[in-house]
Every structure is written in structure tokens, then in C-alpha cells.
PASEBA-1860 file (N, C-alpha, C; in nm, 3 decimals):
! residues 239
1> MLSLSSYK> 0.746/0.314/6.610/0.838/0.384/6.696/0.709/0.479/6.679 ~ 0.778/0.602/6.600/0.651/0.759/6.670/0.484/0.717/6.585 ~ 0.556/0.711/6.472/0.350/0.657/6.430/0.287/0.535/6.536 ~ 0.353/0.442/6.624/0.310/0.342/6.677/0.182/0.422/6.815 ~ 0.220/0.551/6.853/0.205/0.523/6.894/0.167/0.703/6.926 ~ 0.136/0.707/6.694/0.084/0.927/6.729/0.153/0.992/6.767 ~ 0.288/0.937/6.819/0.342/1.111/6.824/0.313/1.168/6.984 ~ 0.261/1.082/7.029/0.270/1.103/7.093/0.386/1.067/7.270
9> LPHYIYCA> 0.494/1.062/7.214/0.590/1.001/7.333/0.634/1.106/7.413 ~ 0.694/1.071/7.511/0.729/1.166/7.606/0.850/1.230/7.543 ~ 0.879/1.277/7.602/0.987/1.404/7.541/1.112/1.356/7.504 ~ 1.143/1.219/7.657/1.251/1.141/7.749/1.306/1.062/7.660 ~ 1.197/1.040/7.592/1.200/0.949/7.484/1.320/0.929/7.298 ~ 1.349/1.077/7.291/1.387/1.099/7.148/1.538/1.081/7.213 ~ 1.600/1.137/7.315/1.721/1.101/7.350/1.736/0.976/7.349 ~ 1.731/0.888/7.356/1.683/0.739/7.428/1.816/0.657/7.330
17> VPFAAIVM> 1.755/0.692/7.206/1.768/0.641/7.085/1.902/0.642/7.048 ~ 1.937/0.784/7.084/2.092/0.785/7.028/2.170/0.753/7.196 ~ 2.125/0.793/7.216/2.189/0.710/7.393/2.269/0.614/7.398 ~ 2.137/0.513/7.311/2.131/0.361/7.288/2.275/0.302/7.200 ~ 2.260/0.418/7.125/2.350/0.398/6.970/2.470/0.487/7.025 ~ 2.494/0.538/7.056/2.672/0.536/7.200/2.673/0.487/7.269 ~ 2.621/0.392/7.308/2.694/0.284/7.416/2.696/0.140/7.393 ~ 2.645/0.090/7.232/2.618/0.022/7.162/2.792/0.036/7.114
25> AREIEGWL> 2.835/0.131/7.020/2.927/0.164/6.970/3.058/0.119/7.019 ~ 3.022/0.191/7.183/3.182/0.167/7.251/3.185/0.051/7.301 ~ 3.037/-0.045/7.322/3.070/-0.131/7.348/3.086/-0.219/7.224 ~ 3.054/-0.234/7.083/3.154/-0.228/6.994/3.316/-0.235/6.981 ~ 3.338/-0.125/6.985/3.475/-0.123/6.984/3.496/-0.216/7.112 ~ 3.521/-0.211/7.198/3.562/-0.296/7.259/3.578/-0.426/7.243 ~ 3.466/-0.444/7.196/3.487/-0.636/7.177/3.587/-0.578/7.033 ~ 3.584/-0.551/6.954/3.689/-0.508/6.788/3.851/-0.494/6.829
33> QDGKLYPR> 3.904/-0.457/6.976/3.988/-0.434/7.116/4.036/-0.576/7.093 ~ 3.931/-0.664/7.127/3.967/-0.791/7.203/3.990/-0.898/7.119 ~ 3.951/-0.896/6.991/3.955/-0.968/6.932/3.804/-1.002/6.878 ~ 3.641/-0.992/6.938/3.633/-1.042/6.983/3.479/-1.076/6.882 ~ 3.460/-0.874/6.845/3.327/-0.911/6.709/3.342/-0.964/6.637 ~ 3.406/-1.051/6.602/3.340/-1.137/6.455/3.263/-1.206/6.542 ~ 3.257/-1.286/6.596/3.184/-1.391/6.654/3.061/-1.329/6.689 ~ 3.106/-1.218/6.802/2.991/-1.191/6.907/2.867/-1.091/6.763
41> LFVMQLIL> 2.958/-1.110/6.687/2.863/-1.024/6.593/2.678/-1.091/6.458 ~ 2.808/-1.162/6.416/2.789/-1.366/6.371/2.672/-1.399/6.457 ~ 2.660/-1.418/6.632/2.564/-1.503/6.715/2.473/-1.465/6.703 ~ 2.533/-1.277/6.717/2.379/-1.185/6.751/2.279/-1.186/6.624 ~ 2.372/-1.178/6.491/2.244/-1.170/6.334/2.200/-1.297/6.327 ~ 2.302/-1.371/6.409/2.143/-1.552/6.402/2.065/-1.552/6.551 ~ 2.059/-1.479/6.625/1.962/-1.425/6.742/1.862/-1.434/6.681 ~ 1.893/-1.251/6.588/1.838/-1.154/6.576/1.741/-1.197/6.374
49> GLFLVGLV> 1.794/-1.256/6.326/1.754/-1.340/6.222/1.629/-1.437/6.253 ~ 1.668/-1.554/6.324/1.555/-1.651/6.407/1.439/-1.584/6.435 ~ 1.471/-1.431/6.546/1.370/-1.425/6.581/1.233/-1.377/6.437 ~ 1.291/-1.283/6.325/1.294/-1.224/6.286/1.157/-1.355/6.202 ~ 1.219/-1.441/6.183/1.207/-1.494/6.069/1.048/-1.556/6.214 ~ 1.073/-1.606/6.236/1.037/-1.714/6.372/0.798/-1.624/6.384 ~ 0.949/-1.498/6.442/0.833/-1.375/6.395/0.669/-1.370/6.359 ~ 0.744/-1.298/6.164/0.686/-1.329/6.154/0.615/-1.539/6.015
57> FSISFYAF> 0.609/-1.574/6.075/0.628/-1.761/6.106/0.479/-1.759/6.206 ~ 0.505/-1.719/6.246/0.460/-1.715/6.463/0.298/-1.642/6.358 ~ 0.334/-1.513/6.335/0.222/-1.434/6.345/0.097/-1.467/6.239 ~ 0.215/-1.499/6.069/0.115/-1.542/6.023/0.059/-1.731/5.990 ~ 0.069/-1.742/6.028/0.016/-1.901/6.046/-0.094/-1.921/6.178 ~ -0.107/-1.789/6.244/-0.229/-1.771/6.372/-0.287/-1.713/6.304 ~ -0.326/-1.565/6.172/-0.335/-1.562/6.156/-0.453/-1.596/6.049 ~ -0.368/-1.649/5.992/-0.438/-1.708/5.847/-0.340/-1.896/5.870
65> PLDNYLLI> -0.414/-1.954/5.904/-0.316/-2.090/5.918/-0.361/-2.180/5.812 ~ -0.199/-2.224/5.762/-0.215/-2.303/5.654/-0.231/-2.379/5.618 ~ -0.288/-2.351/5.454/-0.400/-2.523/5.371/-0.357/-2.574/5.316 ~ -0.166/-2.535/5.213/-0.133/-2.609/5.106/0.027/-2.615/5.162 ~ 0.064/-2.686/5.245/0.219/-2.670/5.309/0.271/-2.723/5.187 ~ 0.273/-2.714/5.075/0.360/-2.733/4.920/0.367/-2.573/4.942 ~ 0.409/-2.439/4.961/0.394/-2.364/5.015/0.544/-2.350/5.098 ~ 0.562/-2.446/5.241/0.658/-2.468/5.235/0.780/-2.421/5.138
73> VPVVLLLA> 0.790/-2.565/5.083/0.890/-2.564/4.973/0.978/-2.415/4.980 ~ 0.933/-2.398/4.839/0.982/-2.238/4.840/1.085/-2.172/4.941 ~ 1.075/-2.162/5.135/1.060/-2.145/5.212/1.264/-2.230/5.212 ~ 1.151/-2.391/5.194/1.295/-2.489/5.251/1.417/-2.414/5.139 ~ 1.357/-2.397/5.041/1.435/-2.440/4.911/1.551/-2.309/4.940 ~ 1.512/-2.196/4.956/1.549/-2.041/4.987/1.688/-2.063/5.134 ~ 1.635/-2.146/5.247/1.714/-2.159/5.291/1.838/-2.286/5.281 ~ 1.791/-2.422/5.203/1.876/-2.487/5.201/1.995/-2.393/5.111
81> GMSYMYVA> 2.027/-2.314/4.945/2.027/-2.315/4.881/2.114/-2.159/4.965 ~ 2.092/-2.055/5.080/2.127/-1.969/5.144/2.313/-2.096/5.218 ~ 2.216/-2.215/5.312/2.316/-2.286/5.323/2.413/-2.305/5.298 ~ 2.426/-2.335/5.144/2.546/-2.405/5.096/2.617/-2.236/4.982 ~ 2.559/-2.228/4.994/2.624/-2.083/4.960/2.698/-2.004/5.140 ~ 2.751/-2.054/5.281/2.736/-2.041/5.331/2.883/-2.127/5.305 ~ 2.823/-2.243/5.257/2.955/-2.321/5.349/3.022/-2.349/5.213 ~ 3.038/-2.307/5.049/3.081/-2.324/4.986/3.159/-2.185/4.940
89> SRDKLVQF> 3.110/-2.104/5.015/3.215/-1.966/5.049/3.295/-2.021/5.111 ~ 3.421/-1.910/5.060/3.555/-1.888/5.072/3.555/-1.763/5.142 ~ 3.472/-1.673/5.125/3.567/-1.518/5.191/3.411/-1.541/5.296 ~ 3.488/-1.515/5.418/3.423/-1.441/5.533/3.339/-1.277/5.582 ~ 3.343/-1.207/5.513/3.263/-1.073/5.485/3.099/-1.217/5.399 ~ 3.137/-1.225/5.288/3.001/-1.346/5.262/2.932/-1.379/5.374 ~ 3.051/-1.542/5.435/2.974/-1.565/5.423/2.890/-1.528/5.536 ~ 2.985/-1.381/5.663/2.936/-1.289/5.736/2.746/-1.259/5.704
97> FIPSAAAA> 2.797/-1.228/5.632/2.649/-1.156/5.541/2.521/-1.219/5.518 ~ 2.575/-1.385/5.463/2.513/-1.490/5.454/2.326/-1.506/5.552 ~ 2.354/-1.536/5.643/2.218/-1.549/5.784/2.150/-1.432/5.761 ~ 2.201/-1.235/5.778/2.089/-1.176/5.803/2.049/-1.237/5.628 ~ 2.087/-1.261/5.539/2.067/-1.249/5.347/1.906/-1.345/5.355 ~ 2.024/-1.475/5.433/1.872/-1.533/5.442/1.781/-1.487/5.527 ~ 1.765/-1.440/5.597/1.604/-1.418/5.716/1.537/-1.274/5.638 ~ 1.641/-1.219/5.583/1.538/-1.114/5.525/1.456/-1.173/5.402
105> VIANYSLN> 1.506/-1.238/5.294/1.520/-1.281/5.190/1.345/-1.363/5.276 ~ 1.333/-1.430/5.361/1.249/-1.552/5.429/1.126/-1.495/5.486 ~ 1.190/-1.421/5.485/1.012/-1.275/5.607/1.019/-1.286/5.514 ~ 1.071/-1.198/5.464/0.977/-1.116/5.385/0.896/-1.195/5.238 ~ 0.990/-1.314/5.195/0.917/-1.405/5.074/0.793/-1.450/5.187 ~ 0.778/-1.504/5.282/0.667/-1.581/5.347/0.607/-1.398/5.435 ~ 0.607/-1.319/5.535/0.473/-1.254/5.519/0.403/-1.201/5.396 ~ 0.495/-1.201/5.296/0.383/-1.132/5.109/0.291/-1.296/5.074
113> LFFMAPLL> 0.351/-1.359/5.167/0.308/-1.509/5.134/0.174/-1.524/5.235 ~ 0.192/-1.597/5.368/0.138/-1.580/5.434/0.071/-1.484/5.501 ~ 0.110/-1.416/5.532/0.074/-1.267/5.592/-0.034/-1.178/5.435 ~ 0.097/-1.091/5.378/-0.056/-0.974/5.278/-0.111/-0.996/5.250 ~ -0.096/-1.198/5.161/-0.210/-1.213/5.041/-0.333/-1.215/5.103 ~ -0.378/-1.306/5.222/-0.447/-1.294/5.289/-0.539/-1.213/5.290 ~ -0.450/-1.120/5.385/-0.464/-0.994/5.447/-0.515/-0.918/5.389 ~ -0.517/-0.905/5.214/-0.571/-0.811/5.160/-0.701/-0.911/5.075
121> TYQAPSQA> -0.766/-0.942/5.102/-0.859/-1.029/4.985/-0.935/-0.982/5.119 ~ -0.930/-0.917/5.227/-0.966/-0.877/5.349/-1.065/-0.717/5.322 ~ -1.017/-0.640/5.180/-1.004/-0.493/5.181/-1.108/-0.543/5.051 ~ -1.198/-0.457/5.100/-1.314/-0.481/5.007/-1.326/-0.413/4.874 ~ -1.315/-0.250/4.889/-1.289/-0.214/4.778/-1.137/-0.215/4.686 ~ -1.072/-0.296/4.716/-0.960/-0.327/4.592/-1.110/-0.466/4.557 ~ -1.054/-0.570/4.628/-1.209/-0.696/4.590/-1.324/-0.610/4.399 ~ -1.364/-0.592/4.528/-1.493/-0.495/4.419/-1.396/-0.393/4.259
129> AAYLKEQN> -1.348/-0.383/4.272/-1.294/-0.333/4.206/-1.275/-0.412/4.125 ~ -1.179/-0.487/4.109/-1.174/-0.599/4.085/-1.197/-0.702/4.010 ~ -1.297/-0.729/4.105/-1.459/-0.841/4.032/-1.507/-0.750/3.883 ~ -1.509/-0.596/3.921/-1.611/-0.522/3.816/-1.531/-0.545/3.718 ~ -1.401/-0.488/3.702/-1.321/-0.541/3.602/-1.349/-0.703/3.499 ~ -1.345/-0.811/3.600/-1.309/-0.927/3.533/-1.436/-0.916/3.532 ~ -1.547/-0.874/3.568/-1.701/-0.849/3.498/-1.765/-0.829/3.357 ~ -1.596/-0.771/3.319/-1.672/-0.616/3.265/-1.822/-0.466/3.321
137> YNSMILYL> -1.825/-0.489/3.420/-1.859/-0.404/3.457/-1.792/-0.232/3.475 ~ -1.669/-0.221/3.405/-1.557/-0.072/3.486/-1.603/-0.016/3.386 ~ -1.676/-0.046/3.239/-1.725/0.119/3.172/-1.850/0.204/3.222 ~ -1.937/0.105/3.336/-2.034/0.155/3.414/-1.964/0.285/3.413 ~ -2.066/0.390/3.582/-2.029/0.502/3.616/-2.011/0.437/3.765 ~ -1.934/0.462/3.876/-1.986/0.380/3.996/-1.985/0.492/4.091 ~ -2.108/0.437/4.229/-2.154/0.554/4.262/-2.130/0.504/4.443 ~ -2.066/0.533/4.462/-1.978/0.541/4.658/-2.155/0.611/4.716
145> YQEPKRAK> -2.172/0.565/4.731/-2.310/0.529/4.837/-2.278/0.573/4.997 ~ -2.330/0.665/5.007/-2.307/0.677/5.201/-2.192/0.592/5.261 ~ -2.059/0.607/5.183/-1.921/0.608/5.265/-1.866/0.704/5.240 ~ -1.766/0.657/5.357/-1.685/0.899/5.395/-1.570/0.876/5.277 ~ -1.565/1.021/5.256/-1.443/1.067/5.177/-1.354/0.985/5.224 ~ -1.357/0.992/5.306/-1.247/1.031/5.363/-1.120/0.861/5.420 ~ -1.251/0.765/5.340/-1.211/0.610/5.328/-1.144/0.634/5.139 ~ -1.195/0.744/5.106/-1.079/0.753/4.968/-1.151/0.649/4.835
153> SRSFNYYL> -1.120/0.670/4.698/-1.150/0.600/4.617/-1.033/0.459/4.496 ~ -0.908/0.548/4.565/-0.778/0.497/4.540/-0.853/0.381/4.478 ~ -0.794/0.247/4.501/-0.841/0.087/4.443/-0.940/0.088/4.319 ~ -1.056/0.166/4.312/-1.192/0.196/4.198/-1.085/0.293/4.111 ~ -1.058/0.379/4.174/-0.973/0.449/4.030/-0.818/0.412/3.982 ~ -0.790/0.325/4.046/-0.730/0.287/3.952/-0.726/0.155/3.784 ~ -0.798/0.052/3.895/-0.882/-0.044/3.886/-0.970/0.005/3.776 ~ -1.071/0.088/3.747/-1.194/0.156/3.691/-1.100/0.211/3.586
161> DQEIIYID> -1.022/0.361/3.630/-0.968/0.419/3.560/-1.088/0.529/3.564 ~ -1.113/0.541/3.662/-1.256/0.689/3.644/-1.314/0.787/3.747 ~ -1.334/0.861/3.792/-1.402/0.930/3.875/-1.485/0.847/3.956 ~ -1.463/0.854/4.094/-1.585/0.766/4.130/-1.704/0.895/4.212 ~ -1.839/0.838/4.202/-1.924/0.999/4.181/-1.945/0.952/4.368 ~ -1.908/1.058/4.489/-2.012/0.997/4.644/-2.147/1.072/4.625 ~ -2.261/0.961/4.708/-2.356/1.100/4.770/-2.379/1.027/4.832 ~ -2.478/1.110/4.951/-2.513/1.033/5.048/-2.664/1.138/5.049
169> GNFPDRET> -2.740/1.070/5.141/-2.874/1.139/5.149/-2.934/0.989/5.094 ~ -3.019/1.052/5.043/-3.129/0.993/4.923/-3.033/1.000/4.851 ~ -3.060/0.911/4.752/-2.988/0.780/4.633/-3.117/0.900/4.567 ~ -3.062/0.983/4.528/-3.122/1.060/4.299/-3.219/1.001/4.249 ~ -3.307/1.016/4.240/-3.403/0.985/4.073/-3.321/0.940/3.965 ~ -3.233/1.116/3.953/-3.250/1.157/3.873/-3.103/1.020/3.781 ~ -3.040/1.047/3.926/-2.912/0.974/3.867/-2.927/0.790/3.789 ~ -3.079/0.786/3.764/-3.044/0.619/3.708/-3.185/0.655/3.563
177> GKGNALIY> -3.160/0.853/3.541/-3.241/0.834/3.457/-3.255/0.771/3.327 ~ -3.121/0.792/3.355/-3.102/0.749/3.127/-3.011/0.576/3.144 ~ -2.922/0.479/3.268/-2.970/0.356/3.277/-2.922/0.325/3.349 ~ -2.945/0.186/3.396/-2.862/0.090/3.539/-2.752/0.201/3.638 ~ -2.736/0.206/3.757/-2.623/0.291/3.836/-2.634/0.144/3.887 ~ -2.486/0.192/3.938/-2.397/0.128/3.943/-2.295/0.134/4.133 ~ -2.319/0.048/4.203/-2.304/0.121/4.393/-2.245/0.014/4.426 ~ -2.155/0.121/4.491/-2.061/0.030/4.589/-2.075/0.155/4.783
185> TGDKGYNT> -2.168/-0.018/4.860/-2.248/0.071/5.005/-2.157/0.018/5.083 ~ -2.233/0.024/5.154/-2.195/-0.078/5.325/-2.363/-0.129/5.377 ~ -2.394/-0.188/5.423/-2.480/-0.192/5.590/-2.643/-0.088/5.520 ~ -2.523/0.038/5.593/-2.612/0.117/5.634/-2.704/0.179/5.434 ~ -2.632/0.229/5.400/-2.645/0.263/5.217/-2.784/0.164/5.192 ~ -2.755/0.021/5.254/-2.787/-0.112/5.127/-2.938/-0.084/5.227 ~ -2.995/-0.048/5.328/-3.062/-0.038/5.412/-3.142/0.057/5.350 ~ -3.079/0.141/5.345/-3.154/0.301/5.305/-3.262/0.260/5.239
193> LINQNRKP> -3.141/0.198/5.057/-3.243/0.214/5.015/-3.326/0.130/4.964 ~ -3.295/-0.024/5.039/-3.422/-0.124/5.087/-3.558/-0.006/5.132 ~ -3.561/0.032/5.218/-3.555/0.125/5.309/-3.703/0.191/5.203 ~ -3.644/0.290/5.142/-3.631/0.366/4.965/-3.794/0.340/4.871 ~ -3.789/0.170/4.901/-3.792/0.077/4.808/-3.809/0.030/4.733 ~ -3.673/0.092/4.694/-3.599/0.081/4.558/-3.482/-0.001/4.451 ~ -3.531/-0.181/4.524/-3.516/-0.324/4.506/-3.399/-0.307/4.495 ~ -3.286/-0.250/4.498/-3.199/-0.269/4.468/-3.142/-0.424/4.416
201> ELIAAFDH> -3.056/-0.438/4.323/-2.995/-0.604/4.245/-2.839/-0.569/4.371 ~ -2.856/-0.692/4.362/-2.673/-0.790/4.478/-2.611/-0.756/4.428 ~ -2.500/-0.709/4.331/-2.419/-0.839/4.296/-2.352/-0.906/4.309 ~ -2.279/-0.808/4.444/-2.238/-0.971/4.521/-2.154/-0.844/4.622 ~ -2.130/-0.934/4.718/-2.073/-0.836/4.839/-1.910/-0.909/4.880 ~ -1.934/-0.852/4.976/-1.717/-0.844/5.008/-1.736/-0.892/5.206 ~ -1.680/-0.916/5.241/-1.557/-0.898/5.339/-1.493/-0.787/5.380 ~ -1.505/-0.696/5.467/-1.369/-0.562/5.482/-1.381/-0.594/5.620
209> FRVSKLNQ> -1.245/-0.528/5.606/-1.134/-0.428/5.717/-1.100/-0.361/5.721 ~ -0.991/-0.293/5.780/-0.950/-0.129/5.758/-0.781/-0.201/5.799 ~ -0.717/-0.275/5.695/-0.663/-0.332/5.677/-0.540/-0.254/5.797 ~ -0.516/-0.173/5.796/-0.439/-0.067/5.814/-0.503/-0.033/5.965 ~ -0.571/-0.149/6.038/-0.567/-0.063/6.183/-0.611/-0.249/6.214 ~ -0.525/-0.282/6.182/-0.533/-0.448/6.247/-0.496/-0.441/6.430 ~ -0.632/-0.581/6.476/-0.629/-0.531/6.668/-0.605/-0.685/6.625 ~ -0.651/-0.766/6.748/-0.665/-0.843/6.818/-0.790/-0.950/6.757
217> KFLDEKTR> -0.886/-0.872/6.768/-1.015/-0.931/6.732/-0.979/-0.980/6.529 ~ -0.911/-0.909/6.471/-0.901/-0.980/6.338/-0.829/-1.097/6.299 ~ -0.713/-1.009/6.436/-0.625/-1.140/6.387/-0.681/-1.226/6.477 ~ -0.697/-1.253/6.544/-0.806/-1.484/6.599/-0.903/-1.445/6.546 ~ -0.902/-1.606/6.418/-0.952/-1.684/6.370/-1.116/-1.619/6.426 ~ -1.107/-1.740/6.489/-1.216/-1.719/6.571/-1.343/-1.619/6.610 ~ -1.269/-1.492/6.631/-1.348/-1.365/6.614/-1.366/-1.246/6.485 ~ -1.323/-1.380/6.364/-1.210/-1.246/6.281/-1.378/-1.198/6.294
225> SSALKKKY> -1.465/-1.295/6.235/-1.636/-1.236/6.180/-1.686/-1.128/6.271 ~ -1.615/-1.120/6.365/-1.704/-0.992/6.450/-1.651/-0.894/6.386 ~ -1.530/-0.851/6.380/-1.469/-0.701/6.331/-1.488/-0.711/6.138 ~ -1.536/-0.783/6.121/-1.598/-0.740/5.958/-1.675/-0.700/5.906 ~ -1.696/-0.593/5.839/-1.794/-0.550/5.818/-1.824/-0.557/5.693 ~ -1.927/-0.598/5.579/-1.957/-0.629/5.465/-2.056/-0.518/5.379 ~ -1.934/-0.475/5.291/-1.971/-0.427/5.165/-1.984/-0.444/5.016 ~ -2.124/-0.388/4.989/-2.225/-0.438/4.823/-2.167/-0.338/4.783
233> LLMLTPS> -2.206/-0.439/4.596/-2.224/-0.421/4.496/-2.359/-0.391/4.454 ~ -2.388/-0.391/4.400/-2.539/-0.301/4.340/-2.551/-0.232/4.240 ~ -2.698/-0.263/4.174/-2.723/-0.221/4.031/-2.862/-0.183/4.090 ~ -2.945/-0.088/4.072/-3.008/0.005/4.067/-3.033/-0.006/3.927 ~ -3.198/-0.030/3.913/-3.290/0.025/3.820/-3.367/0.108/3.811 ~ -3.371/0.262/3.681/-3.459/0.333/3.717/-3.616/0.268/3.780 ~ -3.678/0.404/3.842/-3.782/0.400/3.916/-3.931/0.437/3.817
END
């Protein structure tokens, strides 16, 4: 909540959560005295669990419609396994926590499989770095051309195990004086090289989006293309 608001919430919000906790504790104490604590908490966790799983599925399939319905099979098996454990167990405490455990496992599994996996394919640096390693380009020095330093190069550092060189402005001739230069850049850098008559060779192109800055335009499959940027891997030969 604090992060989403950029730490600009009104000051009175900070006392709302402790106050809500006190009110809830008082209510729970009343349920305990009336002998209604277990059934009410059980119903509450069922509702919250169903809401959590439903939310994950709704967001995932809205953003990335399911192509292979066989991927649902593990979710069904998880649900069946948890249901069997609930029926087979004689321990009330185990039965009490099974709905929450089932919701947590199914929600996390589904979130990673149906949402995070396709989402990360739009993270161009990691896709480009993996491509370079698969194609055995990882021994070459990589230059990030006209890319902001604040965007970082951790994916390239991790996959290629090398320090990445940032270059802005005109790409200097000395960088290609002893061989080819491998460049990662966007539309701006690509067009700059073309305008310099450097004739870069396109190796691969990737769709890119700042996955930490999700918005409605990206999540909607119909408008996603307008939210994407292009990133390129180029080979520049000595001029």
C-alpha cells in the first residue's frame, strides 16, 4: 500500500491499520467467548481463498489467454489432493488450515505459470541475454548504446558474466577497430547508427516493457502492442 502510493499517503492512514487490528481482535475475542470462532474463521478463509484464486485466474487469463488447457490439469490435481487430505484427516487443526494452504499453493502455482512466465517474455534484456548465450555470442563484448544507465544491465551481467559498456552519442570507430561490435539498443540507437551510415546488421529484435510498471494498456491484449517498445541486437562491423 505504501509502495503503490509512492509513500505519499495522508498521515492519518498510518493509524488506521493498528486501529483495524484492535477492532478485529475485539471481534475475535467475542466469537471465542460465544464458541463461534472456528466456523466463522473457516468461512472467512474459504471466502478469502476463493477470492485470491479467482483474482489470480482473472488477471492471468485476461492478460494472457490460455492456449493449452492441459496446463489446468495440475491445478485440478492440486485441488483434488487437498480435498482428499481434508476428508481423510481426523485432525481438526489440519482441516482448518487446508483451505488456506490449498488457496496459497494454487494461487502461487497459477500466478507463476499463467502470468509471470508469459510476462517475463516482455523483459527484453533477459530475453536478449539468454539469446546471446544460446547462440554462443557470450564471448563477445556487449555495448549498450543510447540506453539509460538507470535501466541497469543485470540480466546481461548474469547471463554473460561480463561488465557491460554503456555508450551514448555517436558510436566511436575505435570500438570496432579490432573486430565486430555487438550492440543492444532501442529505436533511437538503431536509427542513429543508420543515419551515421554504419550499416548495422540486425541479429534479433525483442518486444520490451517495464514489467515493474504494469498498466491497463499492457494488460489488455488488444492494446498491448501500443505499449511495447522494440529492442535490438545488432552487429557492427569496422567501417
